[in-house]
DRENRO-910442 format. One record per residue: residue in one letter; x, y, z of N, C-alpha, C in turn. Coordinates in steps of 0.05 Angstrom, whole numbers, plus 5000, padded with zeros to 4 digits. Layout:
AXYZXYZXYZ...
***
This chain:
X444651424338442351274349442551244379X445051174388445551124417444951384432X445951614422445551864436442651944437X441151874416438251934416436851784438X437551524441436351364462436951474490X439451564494440251674520438551924525X438352104505436852344508433952294515X432752094501429952024506429551924535X431451764544431151654571431451874592X433252064587433652284606431252464606X430052514582427652674581425352544596X425252274594423152124608423452164638X426052144647426552174676425952454685X426752654669426152934676423252994677X421652834662418852884661417252754683X418652654703417252524726415352724740X416052974738414253174751414353434734X413353414710413453644692411653864701X409453794714407554004723408954184743X410254064763411654224783413954374770X415354244752417754374739416954624725X414454634714413654874699413655124716X413255084742413155314760415755464761X418055314756420655434759421755564734X420155574713421255674687421855974689X420456124704420956404706422756464730X424756634726426756694747425356844770X423156984764421957144785420056984802X419556734794417656564810418856484837X417156474857418056384883418356074883X420255964898420655674901419655614930X417855414931416555354957417355074967X417655064993418254815007416454795032X414954585034413254545057411354775061X410454895039408555115041409855385045X412555395048413855655052415955695031X416755945027418856005008421455885017X422855734998425355595005427655785005X429555735023432055885024434055745006X434755874984436455744964439355824967X441155634961444055684964445455574938X447855674932449255574908449955284911X449455124890449954834891452854764896X454654884880457454804883458654864910X457955104921459055174947457755004969X455154964967453754804987454854514988X455254394965456254124965459154114974X460654314967463454324977463554335007X461754485019461654505048461154225061X459754055046459153785056461253585047X463353675034465553495025464753335000X462953434984462053294960463053444935X463453284914464253394888461853414869X461953614852459753654832460953674804X459853524786460553534758458053554741X458253714719455953744702456453614675X454453454666454453344639452953534622X454453694606453153904590451253784569X451953554558450253434538447553354549X447653224572445153114583443853324602X445253544609444253734628443653604655X445653444664445353304689447653384708X447053434733449053484753449453234769X452053144771452752904786454252994811X453052914834454152984860455252724873X457752734881458952484892460352554918X459952374937461252394963461652114974X464252034975464851764983463651564964X461951394974460651194958457951274947X457051524953454451614945454551774920X452851714900452651854875449851944870X449452214867446852324863446852454835X444752404820444452524793441852694794X442252944789439953134790439753294764X437253314755436753474731435153714739X435853954729434454194737431454174733X430054274753427054304752425654034757X427053824765425753574771425853524801X423553464813423453414842424253134849X425152974829426152704835429052684826X430752594844433652554837434152254840X436352164829437151884831439551864851X439151714872441251674892442151384889X444651344879445651074874443650914857X442551054837440750924819437850894828X437250974853434550954864433251224865X430651254857429351514857428851614885X429251874889428652004914427352274908X425052324921423652574917424652774937X425453014927426453224944424353444947X424453584969422353784974422454014955X424954084946425254304927427254214906X426654234880428454144859430854334857X432954234845435254394836434254574813X434954824814434155004793436555174784X436355294761438455464751437455754751X438855924766438056204767440456374758X440056544739442156714729444556554719X443956314708446056144697447455974717X446655994743448055844765446055654778X446955404783445155204796444955274826X442555264836442055304865440255084875X440455034902438754834915437854954942X435854824953434954904979436954815001X436854955024438654875046438054595056X435654495051434954225059435954005040X436754085016437453894995439653705004X441753815016444053645024443253435044X441753515065440953315085439153105073X437453195054435552995042437052785026X439052865011440452664995442452505010X443952625029446052485044444852315066X442452375075441252215096438852045086X438951995061436651845049436651555056X438951445064439151165070439350985046X439551105022439650944997442450844991X444450955004447250855000447750635020X448150395009448650155026451550075027X453350255019456250175018457250135046X456750325064457750305091455550195109X456249985124454249855141455349845170X453549845189454349845217455249555224X457449545238458549285246457149185271X455448975268454048865291455848715309X457848575297459848425313462548525304X464148635322466748745315468648535306X470048595284472148405275474448415296X475448175303477448165325480148305318X480548365292483048505285482648805280X480348905287479949195284482149345301X483449535288485649675302484749835326X486649925341485950095365484650355356X482650435370481350685365482950915378X482251165371483551395383483251385413X480851305422480351295451482151085464X482550855451484150645463487150725463X488050865443490750965443491251165466X489351345469489551535492489451395518X487751185520487551035545490150885551X491450785530494050645534496150845545X496251075533498151275542497651365571X495151405577494451495604495151275625X494651025617495250805636498250785641X499950815620502850805623503751045640X502551285634503351525648502751515678X500751365686500051345714501351105728X502850945713504050705724506750775737X507850575752510450615765512650635745X512150555720514250545699514550815685X512750995689512651245673515151415678X515951565657518151755659517651985640X519052195643518552435626519352385597X517952525580518552525551518752235539X516752075544516651815533516351825503X517951675488517951675458517051405448X514851395433513751145424514351095394X515150855388515350785360512850645350X511250545369508650425361506950375386X504350395381502250285399500250155382X499849895386498049745368496649525383X494649405370493149185382494848935383X494748805406495848535408493848345395X494648215373492748055358492047805374X489447735375488647485388489747245373X489347005385490346765372488946725345X490546625327489646595299487146425297X487046195310484746015308482246145318X482546305339480146435351479146665332X481046795319480247005300478746875276X479846665265478446525243475646435251X475446315275472846215284470846445287X471746665298469946895302469147015275X470947025256470447145230468646965213X469246715211467746535194464846505205X464646485231462046435243460646695252X461846925246460647185251459747205280X461647165299460947185327463047355341X462247455364464047615380466147445393X468647535391470847375403470747365433X469447575445469247585474471947555488X473847715479476447715491477348005496X478548045519479448315526481548405507X481448665500483448775481485948865497X488248815485490748885497492349065477X493449285486495049455470498049405475X499449345453502349315456503749575448X505949635461507349885455510349845455X511750015441514650015441515650295447X517350325467518550575475521450575468X522550805460525350835455526551025476X528650935490529851095512532851065510X534151255496536951235492537750985477X539450825489540350575477538550335485X536250405496534350195505531850195488X530749955484528049925473526349795495X524049905500522249785520519749675506X519249425510516849295499514849255522X512449345517510449325538507649265528X505849235547503049185540501249305562X498849375553496849485571494249335567X493149235589490449105588488449335589X486949355567485049585564482549545581X482149315592479849275610480449355638X482849275647483649335675485249585678X486149705655487849945656490449885672X491649655666494149585680496349535659X498749615666501049545649501749255656X501449075637501848785642504548685632X506048845618508648765608510449015607X512948985616514949195614517649055612X518649035587521048885581523149075570X525449095583527549285574529649135558X530149225534532249115517534549315516X536849235526539149415527540749395500X542149615494543849625471542349545445X539949655443538249595420537349865408X537549875382536850125368534050095355X532250285361529650285350529450445324X527050515317526650665292527450965295X527751085272528051375271525351505274X525051685294522451805299522452095289X520052205289519652475278521352685292X521552655318523152855333526152835327X527052595319529752565310530352735286X528352745267528652895243528853195249X527153285268527253565276529853635290X530853445306533253495321535653525302X535753355282537953365263538153635250X535953745241535953995227537054215246X536254215271537154415290540054385296X541054135300543854085306545654185283X544854125259546454195236546654495233X544454635235544454925230545955085252X546354965275547755105297550755035298X551654835283554454745285556254935269X558255045282560155235269561755105247X562754865252564454735232562854665207X560354585212558654525189558254775172X557855005185557455255171559955325154X562355275166564755325151564955145126X564154895129564254705107562354795085X560054905093558155005073559255245059X560555415074561655665062563755595040X565255385044567155295024565755224998X563355145000561755064977559955284966X560355524976558855754967556155784979X555655645001553055655015553455815041X552356055043552756225066550256265083X547956185073545556205088544655925097X545255855122544655585131541655535133X540055745134537155705135536155585109X537655605088536855495062537755205058X538955085078539954815077537954625088X537254415073535254215081536753955087X536553855111537953605118536253355114X537553135110536152875108537552685128X536052605149537152425170537152135159X539452015155539651755142540751545161X539551315161540651095177543351005164X545150915181547950865172548550565169X546750385176547350105174549550025193X551049815186553349725202555349595183X557849655187560049555170562249425186X561549315209563549175225565749345235X565249605238567249795247569049905226X568649825201570349925179569950215174X567650325182567150615178567850775203X569050645223569850785247567650835266X565250725262562950765279562250515294X562550515320561750285336558750235336X558049985339555149915337553550045359X554850105382553350215404552450495400X553550635380552850915376550150945363X548551135375545951195364546251435346X546951375321547651585302546051585276X545951805263544951835236547051975220X547151915194548752075176547052275161X548052515158546452725146547752835121X546352815099547152955075545053175070X545953385057544253625055543753715026X541653875024540853984998540354285001X540554434979540254724980537454794970X535954934986533355034977533755294961X533555274935534055504918531455664912X529255554922526655694917525055584894X526155374880524655264858522755044866X522554994892520654784902521654504900X524254464893525354204890528254204900X528654204926531354204937532853954931X531453724925532853474918534653504894X534053704877535653744852538253894858X538753974883541054144889542654024912X543853784908545353654929547953794936X548553804962551153914971552953674974X554553624954555953364951558453364968X559353114975561853064990561953215017X559653225030559553335057557553175073X558653025093557052845109557552905138X555352945153555552985182554452745196X556052645216555152425233554052545258X551452515263550052635286549552425307X550452485331549852325355547152415366X545152235365542452315374542252335404X543852175418543752185447544952445458X547152535447548552775457547853025440X546252985420545253205404547453385393X549453245379551553395367552853245344X554353385327555853265306558353145318X558852885314561252755325563352715304X562552745279564552705257563552855233X565352995220564753135195566553025173X565252915152566752795130566552975106X568953055094568953225071570653105049X569853155025571353065001571753304983X572453244958572953454938570553634935X570953884931568754074929567454054901X564953994901563353984876561354204877X561254374857559254594858556454484860X554754624875551954544878550554594851X549254384840547754424815545554634820X545454844804543655064809541455094789X541354924768539254954748536454914761X534555094755531855054766530654794757X529354654776528154394769525554354784X523754524779521154524792519654264786X518354144807516753914802513753974805X513154234804510354314804509054204779X506654114781505353974758505054164735X506554094713506454264689504154184671X502853964677500653864661498054004669X497154164652494554294657492354094653X490854044675488753834673486753894652X486454154645484454224625485054124597X487654024593488253924567486853654561X485953524583484553274580481553324582X480053194564477153194567476553024592X474353084606473752944630473452634626X474552494645474352204646472852134672X470252124670468652094694468051794698X468851684721468251414728466051414749X463551394739461251424756459851154759X459051084783457450844788454650934797X452950994777450451124784448550954801X448950694803447250534820448650454846X450850584851452350524876454550334872X455950264894458250084893457449794892X459249634881458849344881460149224906X461349394923462449294948461249434971X461449314994460449445019462649425040X462549615059464549625080463149625107X463649415122462549385149464749405169X464949635183467249685200469749705183X471549515186473949495170473949255151X471649135148471348895131470148965104X471348865083470548925056469148675044X466848715032465348505018465148584989X466148414971465948474942465648214927X463348174915462847924901463347684920X465047494912465547264929467647324951X469047554949471247614967470247744993X471547675015471047815040473747825055X474448065064477048095078477048345095X478948365113479248575132481648745125X481449015128483749185123484349355148X486949415150487849575173490449705165X491349895182493850035177495749995201X498149885196500149845216502250065214X503250165237505050395236507750325223X508450075223510949985211510649905182X508949705177508849595150506549705133X504849865145502749995129500349815126X499249795102496749655097496949355104X495049255119494848965125492148865115X492148645101489748515091489548255106X487248205119487047975136484447815131X484447575142482047385140480847395113X482447325093481547335065480147075058X477547095050476046855043474746905015X474146685002472746684976470246504979X467946624973465446464976464946304951X465046044954464845854932462545664938X460545674921458145504925456945544952X456945794962455645854987457445815011X459945715007461745665029464045865029X464645985052466946165055469445995057X471046005037473545845037475946015044X477545925062479846075071481946085048X483246315045485446345026487946435041X487646655057489946765070489146895096X490646845117490046955143490947245145X493347305135494347575137496447625115X496347855103498247925082499048215084X501648275081502548555083505448575073X506248815069509148865064510648765089X512448575085514048495108516248695114X517648765092519848965094520949025067X522649215065523949285040526649415045X528349405024530949525026531549675000X532849905002533650064979536650104981X538249914969541149944971542250094946X544250264950545550414929548250294922X549150334898551550194888554050374887X553950614897556150804896557850784921X560550744919562150714943563150984956X562351214944563451464954562251534982X563551724995562951775023560051845029X558751975011555952055016553951845007X554951604998553151404986553551124996X555951045004556450765009554650645030X553750795049552250695072549250685066X548450785042545550805037544350535029X543150405048541650155044539250175063X537350335055535150395073533250165077X532550095102530449915108528050085115X526550155095524550365098522450315120X521450065120519350015140520549955168X522849815169524049745194525549965208X526450165192528050375204526450635207X524450675190522950935190520050895196X518950665191516050615196514350725173X513750555154512450655130509450725135X508350595155505550665162505350945173X507351025189507251295201507651505179X508851415157509451605134507351575112X504951475120502751455100502151725088X501751725062501051965047498051955041X496652165048493752175043493252165013X491152015005490551974977488652184967X489252294944487552494932485952364910X483352384912481552264893481852404866X481852254844481952364817484852384807X486852354825489652354816491152114828X491052084854492451854866490651604864X488151644861486251424857483951534840X482451354826480351454809478051584824X476451734808474151874820472251694835X472051444827470051264840471151134865X473551214874474651094898473251174923X473050994942472151064969474651084986X474951305001477351355017476751305047X478551165060478251105088480451235105X479651355127481651465146482851235162X485051285175486351095193487351245217X487551095239488651225264490951055274X493151185280495551065292496451245315X498451155330499551315351502051465340X502351715348504751865340506951815360X509251945356511551875373511251965402X509252145407508752225435506652045449X505651845434503651665446500851755443X500351965427497652065423496451975397X493851945395492651855370492952055348X493451955324493752125301492052005279X490052165270488352075248489652155221X489951955204490952005177488552005158X487852235147485552245129486152115103X484251975092484451855065486951675063X487351505082489751335083489551095064X487151005059486750765042484550825022X485050744997483150784976482150504967X479550484962478350234952476650304927X477250174905475650234881475649984863X473549984846473149774826473949884799X475049704782475749794755475349564735X474949654710474849464688477649374681X478049114677480749004673480948824648X479248884628479348734603477348504603X477348344582475548114581476447894601X474547794616475147564634475547314617X473747274598474047064578472347134553X472947004531471547044506471846804488X469646734475469846534454467646584433X468546574408466646624386466646374368X464546214371464245974354462946064328X463745944306462646014280459545984280X458246204271455246204269453846164296X455246224318454046204344454346464359X452646524379452846774394455546794408X456547034411459047084425458747024454X460746894465460846834494463146994506X462547184523464747344535463747464561X465747554577465047674602467247874609X466448094621468548294629469848204655X472348284658473748244683473648494700X472848464725472848684744475048624765X476248844774478148824796477349014818X477848924843477549104865480349164875X481049424877483749504885483649634913X485449554930485749684956488549814955X488650074957491150224952492050374977X494650364982495950515004498550634993X499150885002501551024992503151125016X505851085015507651175036509751345023X510351575035512551755025514851735045X517051635035519451595051521651775039X521952015050523952205039523252285010X525152214992524752294965523052114949X522551864958520951674943518151644955X516251594937513551534944512951244934X511851084951511350804944508350754945X507350644923504450584921504150274922X502450184940501949894942499049834936X498649654917495949574909495549274915X493349214929492448944931490048924912X490248744892488348734870486948464871X484348474875482748224877481148194851X481247944840479647874817477547674825X475247684811473147494817473847214810X475947174794476846904786478746784807X479046914830480646804851483546914852X484447064832487147164832487447404851X489647414865490347644881493047754871X493048004862495548134854496548314877X499148324881500348504900502448664885X501948914880503549074863504849304878X507349374872508749594885509749784864X509050034868509950244849511750444862X514050504850515850714861515650964844X515251194857515151444843516551654861X516151904856517452114872519852224857X522052274873524352404862526852234868X528452194847530852034851532852184869X534352024885536652134900538952174881X539752424877541752474856544352584868X546452564852549152634860550152874844X551253064857552453294843555153224831X555553284805558053224792559053464776X561453454765562553674749561553674720X561053434710560253414681557553524676X557353684654554753774644553553594623X555353484606554453294585556453064585X555752864569557452624568559952674551X560152914540562552974525564653114542X564053174567565953314584568153114594X570353234601572753064608572152884632X570552974651570052814676567652634674X566352634651563752494648563952194654X566052064643566251774646566551694675X568251834690568551774718566151864734X564952094727562652194742560252004740X560051854717557751684713558451384717X560551334730561451054735559250904750X557851034768555850894785553051004780X552651124757549951234752549751344724X547551504720546951614694546751914696X548052054677547752354676544952414666X543252514684540452564676539852864674X541753034681541453314677544253434679X544553684672547153814675548053804704X550453684709551653664735550053484755X548353314744546653154762546752864752X547552674770547552384764545452244781X543852084768542051894782543651644788X544051594814545751364822544251104820X545650894810544350634806543850514834X541450404837540650284862538450084857X537349974879535249774876532949834895X530549744888528249744905527449454908X527749344932527249054937525049034958X522848914951520548894969520148594978X519348555002518648295011515848295023X514148115015511348105025511047855042X510047895066509447675084506547585081X506147335073503547225067503046975084X501347005104500546785121498346635107X499046435091497146295074495646075090X493046055085491445845096489645735073X490745595055489245505031487345285040X484845355042482645175051483245055078X484845195095485445095121488345145129X489045085153491645165164493844965158X493244725148495344515143496044525113X498244645106499044675078501844565073X502444515048505144425040506144585016X508744585013510044724990510644524968X509344554946509544364924510744504899X512344354884513544464860512744284837X512044404814511444264789513444354768X514844164756516844234736515944114709X515144274690514744174662517444104650X517743854642520343764632520043634604X522143614589522243474564523243184570X521642984561522342704566522342554540X523542324540523642154516520942024512X520042014487517541884480517941584481X516441444498516641154500514141014490X512341164477509741054469509641014438X511741044425511741004396510641244381X510441214354509541434338511841604328X511241804312513441974300514842154319X513642224343514842404362517242284376X519442434380521742334395521642424424X520042634430520042734457517142814465X516742844491514142914502514543114524X512343234533512443424556511043284579X512543274602511443154626511743364649X510243334670510443504693511243334717X513643404728514643264752513643414777X512643264796511543384820513143304844X513643494863515043424887514143614910X514343514934513743684958516343754971X516744004976519244104990518844075020X520643935033520143865060521144045082X523144225076524244385097524544675090X524844845110525045135105527345215088X529645095093532045165078531845085049X530644855044530344765016528344945001X526445065017524445235004525445514997X527645605010528745865004530345854978X529445984957530545954931530046194913X531746224893531446434873529146354855X527946554843525546514826526446404799X525546174792525946054766523146034753X522646204733519946214722519045954708X520845764704520045514691518745324711X519145374737518045204758515445324769X513445164772510845244784510945184813X510645394830510845364859508045394871X507245204887504545204898504645174929X502745314942502045254969499545084967X499844834976497744634971496644534997X494044474996492744335018492244055009X494143875016493943595006491743435020X490443565040488243435055485543495041X485543685022483043765008483443724978X481343634965481543594936479243734922X479643804897477443894881475943654870X473943684854472243464847473643254829X475943334818477543144802479643004818X479843074843481742934860484443064862X484743314852487343454854487343614880X489643634893489843794918489344084911X487744224929487144504924489644664931X490244864914492845004917492545294908X494645454915495045724904497945744894X498245854870500845894859502146154868X504746154873506246394881507946484858X507646744850509046844826510247114833X512847134841514147394845515547484819X513947564799515147594773516247874767X516048054785517248324782515948484760X517548564739516648744719518348994720X517449214710518949464711521549434695X523749534707526349534693527249244688X526649064706527348784702524748614702X524248474680521748324678521648084697X523947994707524047774726525547864751X524347804774525547884799528347764802X530147924812532947834817533847934844X536047834854537047904880538748154880X540048204902541648444905544148434888X544948664877547348684860549748754877X550548564894552848614911554448354914X557048384919558748154924557848014950X558247754951557347594974558647675001X561047804999562347885024561648155034X559648285022558648545031557448515059X557848715076556748705103553648695103X552448805082549548805080548448525081X549848335069548948055069549147925097X550848035114550947935141548448015157X547248235149544948345163542248255151X542248195125539748135111540147895093X538147725093538047495074535747515054X533647655062531147645046531447745018X533347925013533448064987534547894965X535947674971537347524950535947264942X533647204954532046984945529147074944X527646984924525047094919522846924932X523446674939521446504952522546404978X521046454999521646345026519046225037X519245995049516845875062517745785090X516345885111517045815138514645705153X515245535173513145455191512245695208X509745745210508745985223509646005252X510646235258511346315286510346605289X508546645307507246915310509347135315X511647065325513747265331515547325307X515247175286516847215262515147385242X515547645244513847835230515347985207X517948025211519348205193521848065180X522048075154524247925141527048035148X527148285157529748405164530248395195X528248275209528448265238526948495251X526248455277524648655290526048925294X528648905302530249155306532549155287X532149265264534049255242535949495241X535249705255536949945254539649885268X541949905253544649855262545049555270X543349375260543649095267546348985258X547448785272550048675266549748395253X547348285253546948025241544048005232X543447795217540847755206539047635228X537147795238535247695257532547655244X532447645218530047605203529947335190X529547325164529047065151531446875154X533946995154536246815158536146665184X535146805205534846675231532446495231X530346575218527846415218528246135207X529946115186530245845173532645695185X534045805204536445675215535845405227X533545375239532845115251531744915231X531345015206530544835184528044665190X526044805201523544655208522344505184X521044285191519444145171517044305164X516444325138514244495129512144335114X512144075117510143915103507643885121X505343965110502743955123502744115149X503844365147504044535170502644805164X502444965185501445245182503745405171X503545505146505845615132505545915127X507846045126507946325118509746335093X508746475073510346515048511446795048X513946815041515347085039516147115010X514947284996515547334968517147594964X519447564952521147794948521147874918X520748124912520848214885522248494885X522848594861524048854861525348914834X526649144833527849234808530549364814X532349334794534849484795534349744780X534549964793533750224782536150364769X536350334743538350474727537050734717X537950954726536551214721536551274691X534551434683534251534655533151814656X533651954635532852244634529852284638X528252084628525352114629524252104657X525952034677525152024705525952274720X526852474707527752714720526352964709X525453144727525953164755524052994773X522052874761520252704778519752444762X519452234777519451964765516651854760X516051794734513551654729513551384745X511251304755511051074772512150824757X513950684771515150434760514150204777X512650024764511249814779512849554778X512649404800513449114800511048964811X511048704805508648554810509248284823X507348194839507247914848504347824846X503947564847501247454843500847204858X498447164868497446914879495146814861X495446584850493546484830492446214839X489746174839488645924846489545704826X490145474838491145244822489644994831X487644924815485844704823484444764849X484345014857482845094881479845064875X479045124851476245104843475744844826X473244794822472444564806472244624776X471944884770471744964742472245274741X471745394718472145684715470345824735X471545954755469946064777468046294769X468646424746466946654738464846574717X464746314710462746224691460146154705X458246324704455746294720453546184701X453545924698451645794680450245554692X450245544719449045314732450945084737X453445124729455444914733455944864762X455745074778456245044807454244844819X451744864812449744684823450244394815X451044364789451644094779454043974794X456144134798458444034812457943974841X456244144853455544094882454043834884X452343774865450843524865452643284862X454643324844456643104839458243054865X459043264879460543224904458843074924X456343154926454543024946454242734939X453942674913453642394904456142244910X458442364907461042234911461342154941X460342334959460442284987458942024995X456741984981455041754988455641514972
***
């Protein structure tokens, strides 16, 4: 019955112009446009030229054309198509000739320029946090190049917008007005053992800041990676070491430039050295060199002098040679199509870099270091834009390995602080990396030469069904239920062998999820054992799992920290804890015990730094604002992890490890600090080869009071990655989760649209008087 109704409705639509359609029934008939014979072109090729996808519904005989947020549904021989659910008359219909769909050359311009897609809107007032444009990045470089400070071969780790003052940004955003403030570009240059921090006034084209930091190590840049490969392949001693391992063609060797951390000199490397450690893999032609590690051979490369300064060798382990292609073995044709089509257009709109979806409004951007940034997050409640969060992003992350051997002990990568995860953004492919209904946004950042670099499809935005929002079935009464929708903002970064997927997930009920997924290829170790029955297997797998013949997946961790500048209904917030406890029953009756909730406010930064105990409810509360029942409006913080470990835990290392001298963020899941605009990264601003913690450990050292202050929450989550065979040769995405949940932020169920809002608003007004 359902299919009959669909067929009838489609026939009705197709019959909008049956008289004209009859003209096209014969293949020999001429097709006319504007009184002249139309020039017809193949539909699929024509749409592909315009960057659009075409899919045919064989049952309904409908062609669906999609490009970005625009969806066009066309039925052969009808001069009316549907553009995002709205009818549009075209000069010449789509027709089928010799079994192939064809359209007029005017068809594309008619549908794409119809103006019926309202997803993208022109920004009448620029958001004050809009990133630097390609023109502004070029302008910054030119200004520096013409200044007295310029020198040859300038190497940039970043060029980005200097953010205006927070209060001014909020005022401009909430009141939809121009900030009227000159834009300033900040930049960081790397010059040997120096880091140079500077700024350019984009209005006056003047360098307004030039600060030299001596004996400071910056990020690893793209040209460092190129230099390492060249240095290795030309070194005679390295070639001899390869030959011992049966590798005679150095052109088949792929190097990985790895940061070395700092061990207080225990590894013989002084902190002043600008070095990388290099481990290598053999390209056997199977498309997966990661499966063929050249074990127990480590080169220490001096980046300043462009040479190997130390060659570390251990016992010779044969290179694992079994083919391990990671080419997709799954033929997509095995699946029937799963088309996610929004025939009436998107439920969200994009104005510049600002996203509007239901009650949510927020700004998105891409930072070269931390990647996706979500800013000025508000929720419209009873017609009022209520502040939730000023800025949220990945603060930093660390991937420490647990193997003490020469090629592994130093591996504790600070992916964003040492390599720049934004610069390593991976373009998103629709239909695989994100669903078909995603809208993809480009981003522009500066490359290491100071020139603008456009990253296509850097951010994906899409809506999805997420189960029932609520449901209740009263006996003999109509069902009460509602679907839950989520808006997902996705960004992906590829750091060497691993790919990291970050999702910001907005729910109409006020919940914000921040999810991190790890996929890609595990870093593996070459061993002698083929199976667990071999004589060396026990020792070979002491620090990992045998996941293939002669291949061990080494145990390690993925630990993420998210920096969340919370503004719950305003900038004065407090950190509150609620503890459900068992207490003695003092009111009589048969019960001996009761459940009570103890409430307390945490007063200082150091008291707020703590491990995650799921029995305690942690809130960022605005005690100056109340809901209609008199409870302070709040948001709950939940770093609950998932994946291999259902509850977030800290680093699996002894407390005297040097890593703990450099980092504090990884071992506690909740941190709350008084906002300081210069405190941006949990591992510190310059973490490469750092000798002490210049991040969260330093931020909380003064133990600021955090009661009724402008607060930043730092949530740490992660997983201990114990390898398994099912993750080899490529790893299914392993997710960990954090969540921000409204807690008495609203007056009632925010998604229950039954007139309650008007009633509650009236109650509030009455209460005021």
